[in-house]
TORMARTOR-452235 format. One line per field, with one value per residue (C-alpha): residue number from 1; residue in three letters; x, y, z. Coordinates in pm, whole numbers, padded with zeros to 5 digits. Example, Ala and Ser with C-alpha at 12.3 -4.5 7.8 and 13.67 -1.06 7.14 Angstrom:
BEGIN
n <- [1 2]
res <- [ALA SER]
u <- [01230 01367]
v <- [-00450 -00106]
w <- [00780 00714]
END
This chain:
BEGIN
n <- [1 2 3 4 5 6 7 8 9 10 11 12 13 14 15 16 17 18 19 20 21 22 23 24 25 26 27 28 29 30 31 32 33 34 35 36 37 38 39 40 41 42 43 44 45 46 47 48 49 50 51 52 53 54 55 56 57 58 59 60 61 62 63 64 65 66 67 68 69 70 71 72 73 74 75 76 77 78 79 80 81 82 83 84 85 86 87 88 89 90 91 92 93 94 95 96 97 98 99 100 101 102 103 104 105 106 107 108 109 110 111 112 113]
res <- [MET ASN ASP VAL ASP VAL PHE SER ALA ARG ASP LEU ARG ASN ASN SER GLY GLN LEU ILE LYS ASP ALA GLU LYS GLY ARG LEU SER LEU ILE THR LYS HIS GLY VAL PRO ILE VAL LEU ALA VAL PRO PHE ASP SER GLN LEU LEU ASN LEU GLY VAL ASN LYS SER LEU ALA LEU HIS LEU PHE GLU LYS LYS ILE ILE THR LEU SER GLN ALA ALA LYS ILE ALA LYS LEU SER ILE ASP GLU PHE LEU GLU VAL LEU LYS GLU THR ASP ILE ASP VAL VAL GLY TYR PRO GLU SER GLU LEU ASP GLU ASP LEU LYS ASN ILE LEU ASP ASN GLU]
u <- [-05935 -06125 -06174 -06255 -06596 -06678 -06972 -07093 -07213 -07546 -07514 -07389 -07707 -07919 -07629 -07484 -07545 -07325 -07055 -07086 -07100 -06801 -06625 -06705 -06552 -06227 -06287 -06200 -06452 -06404 -06640 -06667 -06851 -06878 -06646 -06359 -06240 -06338 -06302 -06141 -06313 -06069 -06203 -06157 -05971 -05686 -05446 -05565 -05513 -05170 -05007 -05184 -05376 -05074 -04916 -05265 -05389 -05024 -05078 -05424 -05359 -05042 -05226 -05486 -05205 -05351 -05001 -04657 -04406 -04230 -04570 -04679 -04374 -04429 -04771 -04664 -04391 -04124 -03826 -03864 -03652 -03873 -04188 -04049 -03996 -04372 -04482 -04277 -04543 -04810 -04941 -04887 -04669 -04393 -04369 -04694 -04517 -04757 -04653 -04696 -04477 -04221 -04208 -04181 -03900 -03710 -03768 -03628 -03329 -03239 -03302 -03055 -02771]
v <- [03828 04168 04303 03962 03855 03468 03327 02938 02809 02824 03192 03261 03166 03413 03688 03683 04076 04144 03960 04199 04495 04376 04316 04678 04812 04625 04370 03987 03706 03388 03110 02790 02470 02281 02515 02435 02726 02657 02982 03326 03602 03874 04208 04254 04597 04776 04634 04281 04341 04504 04279 03936 03744 03665 04004 04168 03922 03973 04362 04341 04109 04304 04645 04512 04365 04022 03868 03968 04099 03772 03585 03859 03783 03434 03472 03718 03455 03713 03739 04028 04259 04204 04254 04566 04705 04610 04803 05111 05174 05155 05379 05090 05170 04908 04982 05060 05327 05596 05936 06037 05773 05860 06234 06111 05886 06165 06402 06138 06079 06442 06475 06217 06359]
w <- [-01827 -01867 -02232 -02334 -02337 -02278 -02461 -02435 -02765 -02601 -02492 -02871 -03015 -02770 -02783 -03126 -03121 -02828 -02999 -03285 -03072 -02888 -03205 -03325 -03009 -03051 -02790 -02823 -02753 -02661 -02734 -02528 -02556 -02243 -02071 -02335 -02569 -02915 -03080 -03045 -03222 -03316 -03444 -03809 -03845 -04006 -03787 -03856 -04223 -04214 -03958 -03957 -03689 -03491 -03444 -03396 -03121 -02954 -02963 -02825 -02545 -02464 -02464 -02222 -01999 -02022 -02146 -02106 -02342 -02389 -02434 -02686 -02885 -02893 -03000 -03274 -03378 -03312 -03125 -02841 -03018 -03339 -03132 -02971 -03341 -03401 -03074 -03203 -03492 -03231 -02958 -02718 -02415 -02357 -01988 -01802 -01579 -01446 -01484 -01147 -01022 -01276 -01150 -00773 -00873 -01073 -00767 -00527 -00763 -00771 -00385 -00326 -00542]
END
């Protein structure tokens, strides 16, 4: 899970500054106790205020490719179509298709016509 830092409860006592720095960078942090997740720290930003925790968390995890579109819709408590509408309002790509591959595929299609 890159883009999500994991802190044990003990680590947190010594590294609370890192948790704050991560939040300022828009990163999620997971806090565990004896290896079991107990807290998910979500950065407080305008997206969180405008969309709420569920949608904001779903967008963040989807953007970082940690979860699928279907999983993100479930976290956001929306249908896939409704979540796609939320995505329209962001700069998050629905499909991670590199431009170089798209150009190559289009060239191959045109060459085969």
